[in-house]
N, C-alpha and C positions, 0 to 999 in steps of 0.2 A: 603477716602472711605474704609471701612473695613467690612468684613462679611464672610459668608461661601462661598467658591469658587463655582460658578455655580448657586448660588441663588442671587436674588436681594439684594444689588446693584452690586454684583460681577457676574452677569449673562452676557452672550455674548453681548446682545444688549446694556446694560448700559455701559459696559467697552468700547465698540466701540464708543458709544455716548460721553464718556469722552474724547476719542481721537479727535472726531469731535469738541467738545467744546474747547479743548485746542488748536487745530489747527486753529480754527477761531480766537481765542484771539491772539495768537502769530503772525498770519498773519496780524492782524491790527496794531501790534506794531513794527514788524521787516520786512525788505525786505528779501525775499528768506530765511526764517527761517529753522533751523534744531533743532531737539530734541534728547537728549540722553536718552535711556531707559536701566534700569538695573533691576535685580531681585535677590531674594534669592533662596533657593533650593527646595521650594515647588513644587510638581508635577503640580500644576495649573499655575505656573508662566509663562511658555512659551506661553500658549494659551491666557492668559490675555494680555501679552505684545504684541502679534501679533494682537489682537483685537484693542488695543490702537493705534498701528502703522497703522492699517487699517483705523481707524478714522482720524488719522493725514493725511494719504495719500489722503483721500477724499477731504481734504481742501488744498491739494497741498504742504503739509509740509513733509519733509524728516525725517526719524528716523534712528539714528545709535544705534546699540545694543551692550551694554557693557557686556551682559551676566551676569554671576554670579559676583556680586559686592556688597559692603556694601552701606547702605543709605548715610553715609557721603562721601563715594567714589563718588556717583552720584552727591552730592552737590558740591564736589570739581571740578569734571569734568564739570558740568554745569557752574560753576563760572569762571573757568580758560580757558575753551574752547570756540569755536565760536558757542555756543548753546543758543537758546532763552530760554530754560528751560530744566529741567530734570524730569524724571518720574521713581519712584522706585516702583516695584511690590513686596510688602512684607507685612506681618502682624506681624513683629517684634517678640515678645515673645509668640504670640498665637500658638495653635496647628496647625498641617499641613493642616487641612481641611479649615482653614481660610486663607484669603489673603486680600490684600489691594492695593490701588493705592495712592501714595503720590506724589504730584506735587511740584517741587522746582523751584523757579524763577532763572533767570540768575545770580542774585545777590548772590545765594547760600542760600537765606533765604526761609522759608515757605511763602506761599502766604498770603497777607493781607486778612482780612475777606471779604472786598467788592469784591475782585477778586474771592474768593471762591464762594460767592453768585452768581456772574454773570455766572461763569462756571456751577454752579448747575442749574441755570435757563435754560441754553442752553442744558444741559444733559437731563433734564426732558422734554424739548420741542422736542427732536429729534424723527423723525418718518420715516427715510429713510431705505434703504437696508443695511445689514451688510455684509462687505467683509473684513475679516482679511488679513493681509499682512505677507508674510514669512520674517523671520529675520535671518541674519547671524551674528555671534558674531565677533566684532572687538576687537581682543585680545590686541591691543595697549592701549585701554582706561583704563583698570584696571592696566596695567603695569605702565602707567604714574602716576597713583595714588600712587602706591607703591613706586615709585622713589621719589615722593613728600614727602611722610612720612619719608622715610629713610634719606632724606636731613635734616630733623629737628633734627636728632640725629647724628651729625658729629663724635662724639666720639665713636659711635657704641655700641655694646653690647657684645663684645668679652669676653669670659670667663664665661659668665652667663649661667646657666642651667635653662631653662624655661619650665614648663608644660603648654600646651595650650589646652583648651577645647573650640572648636568653636561651640558647640551646633548643629553640623551637619548643620550649617547655612551658611550665606554669607561670613564669615571669614574663611571657611574651607581651602581654598588654600592660601588666602592672608596673614593670620596671620603667619603660619609657614614659608612661603617664605620671609616675611618681617624680622622676627627675625633671620632667618638663614643668610639672606643677610647681616645683621648687625653683624654677628659673633657669635650669641648665639647657644648653643646646645638645640635642641627642642625635647620634648617628646609630642606626639599628642594623644588626645582622642577627641571624638566627631567630627571627621574629615572624616566621611564616609557617606555622605548623600545619601539617597535612594528615596528622594521625600516625604517620610512620617515620617521620624524620627527627623525632626527639632524640637529642644527644648524638645525632649522626654527623660526625666530623665537625662538631661545633660545641659550644658551651664550655664548661669548666674542665672537661676532659681533653679538649682539643683547642688550645689557645692560639694556634698558628694564624687562623683567620682574623681573630681579634687583634693580634699583634700587628698584622699587616694593615688593618683598618685604622688603628691608632696612628701608625707612621704615615699612612696615606692622608689622613684628615688633619693631622696635627692636634689630635685630642689631648686634653690635659691628662687623661688616663682612660683605660678601658676596664670594664668589669664583665665577667662571664659567670653565668649561673648554671647549676645542674638542673636536671629535669623537674624537680619539685622546689627548687630555689631555696633550699635550706643552707646552701653553702655558696660562697663567692670567691673567685680568684681575680686578681687584677693584673693589668699591664701598665707600666709607667709610660710617661711621655716619650722616653727613649727606647721603649720596646722591651724592657726588663720585666720578667714575671715576678709577681708578688703573691706568695702563698699565705696560708693561714698562720704560719709561724711569724712571718713579717708583719702581718696585720696585728697579731697579739702583741708584738714588741712595740709598735708605734702607739697603740691604744693603751697599753700598760704604762708606758712612759707618761702619757697625758694624764691618766688617772693618778699615777704616783705623784706627779707634780702638784696635783690638787689635794694631796694628802688622803686619797681615798683607796689606795691599793698598796698592799705589801707583797702579794704573791699572785702568780698566775697558775692555773691548773691546765695541764696539757697531757698528752698521752706519751707512752714510751717511744713513739715514733717521731716526736718533735726533735728537730735538729739540735745537736750540741751547741751550735752557734747561737741559737735562741737562749739557751740556758746561760751561756757566757755573757751575752749582751745584756740580758736582764740583770745579771749579777753586778755588772759595772755600774748599774743605776741603783743598786741596793734592793733589787726586787728578786724574790725567791721564785723557784719553779717547782711545782709539785706534779709528779707524773702518775698517770693511771694506766690501766690496760686500754687497749685500742677500743674505741667506741664512744660516741657522744653521751650515751647513757651513763657510762662510768665517770666521764668528765663532770656531768651535771650532778651526779650523786656526791662527788667529792666537793664540788663548789658549794652545794647546800650544806654539807657537813662543816665546811670551813667558813661559811658565809662569804665566799669569794665572789667578786663582781665580774671577773673575766676568766674565760677558759675556752679551750677549743682544740682543733686538730689541724695538722698540716694541710688537709684537704680543703680548707676554707670554711669548715663548719665551726663558727665562732659564736659563743654564747655571751651575751651582755645581760647580766641578771637585773640590772637597773630597768630594763625594758621588756624582757621576754623570758620565757621558760624553755626556749629551744633555740638552736642555731637558726639564724634568719639571714639569708644572703642580702636582701634589700636593706635590712637594718645595719648589717655590717658595712655596706657601701656608704650609708649615711654617716656612720661613725668615722669612717676613713675621711670623708669630706669634712667632717667637723674638725678633725685634727689638722688637716691641710689648712683650713680656714684660720684656726686659732694660732697656728705656728707660722703661717705665711710661707710654708715650704711645700714643694711638690713631692710626689711619691718617691722619686729618685733620691732626693735629699733625705727624706724621712727614713728610708730603708738602707742607707749607705753603710751604716755601722754594722749591719748584720752580716757576719762572715759565715757562709754556708759550708759546713764540713762535708766532704764527699761521703755519700751514703749509698750502700748497695744492699738490695734485698734479693735473696735467692730462695726460691721455693723448691723443696725437696719432697717428692711423692714417697709416702711411707706405707708399709704393710700393716703396721701396728703402732700404738702409742705406748711408750714406757716412760717412767719418770726420768727426766734428763739426768738426775743424779746417779742413775744406774749405768749410764753410758760412758765408760771409762775413756774411750778414744775421743768422743765428742768433747768431754770435759777437758781433756788434755789440750785439744786445739783451742778451746775457748780460753784456757789459762795462758797459752802462748800469746794469743792476740792481746789479751788484757795486759799482760806483762810488757809487751812492746809499746802499746799505746799509752799506758798510764792513765792520767786524767785528761789526755788529749784525744780520747776516742771511747767508743762504746761498742759492746757486743750484746745482742739480744737474740735469743733463740726461743721460739714458742711454737706450739701447735695451732693450726687453724681451728677455729670453732665450727666451721661448716664443711671443710674439705679434708681429705686424707693427706694433709701436707704439713711439713715442718717448715717454718719460716725463719730464715737466718738473716739478721740485719747487722751489718758492720759499718761503723762510722769512724772516720779518722782524718788526719790532716793531709794525707797523700793518697790519691786514688789507687796507685799501684799496690800499696800494702793493704788497702781496704779490699781490693779484689782478691789478693792472694789469700787473706785470712777468711773472707766469705766463702771462697771456693774450697779451702782446706776443711773448714767446719762442715760445709755441705757434703763433702766427700766422706767425712767420718760418719755423718748421719746415714748416708746411703749404705755405707759398709755395715752399720749395725741395725738399721731399720728398713732399708730400702727393699 
């Protein structure tokens, strides 16, 4: 559930109803169940958490409150603790006015569609009184999560100088304390949340400040998180941006060298340069629709260890059931330490092909195969690029938009074909 805090479906009644529905479901599955709740730094987080907790209490379900914690932190605590499920109050990379409720099963995975539908039916059917419950932060929950993360890097990070931009979000306290605990020297920006500045010109959506700080301080690298810290992007010592594709490449090579990886799972949006670089090392790339849920489903199906998205949402199945920005940073440090190379050197072979995404507002959705003009433009582009480019046309899942992505070796031709395909869509559906 995501929207403007205070408005449906993030209004007091519906958030309370979400707690009621969750409480009813876990009570039918577990004896004497308990739920863990966490939130990011948005000013609306506490009252939403207390309404969810109130709904749980109405069904006789206890809630423990982790307070400020990341989404993957809640997934870890739900999976390793005696909890029937976890609830994260966050809207990730959205502005502060938005918020959301994400429910995570005891397994650490997002709920299956049929469970989500059942909860939704109960939420919509609720008609009782609303009574929020007061919550007190259990400081031990996020501390246990940090200890778990630190244990995955036994060699530590001593001697490294790291610039951290937490986006005034959920990683505000956790990221600096984790890296300092491991021996790194940390320079902080975006670590002073006021309830309204989450993601505001900072964090993984705005790397300019982090880049400047890395160059100013001579840091070995910088890392930026989004609001709930399930993704991370990096800046090298020289100021170059390192996205999720580059992270997957360097980590895939390390796993492959140890005989533990044959393929990486990524989405259709991952750059062709990643596919080609992986191929040079004998590593395959499997593509899924956009969304970490689809990436994880394919990873489980293939028993793959590594997958993710360009956005920096990377999943390491050896350690977690979800993308985790802090864990991603530790894995990057691990590769730097094991190879003796910095991020500039590790990512040098990745040639990023120019990629352009054009959104076209449409009045209706029709099967793309029915659009003769659009298909003609797609065929022209594919014929010109051959195996040195890609064309992807899809409809948005949440907005009345057709999305046109064109990728190729030369930006001028990429722009030409992206715009010609977009024009054909406007002509037939606009």
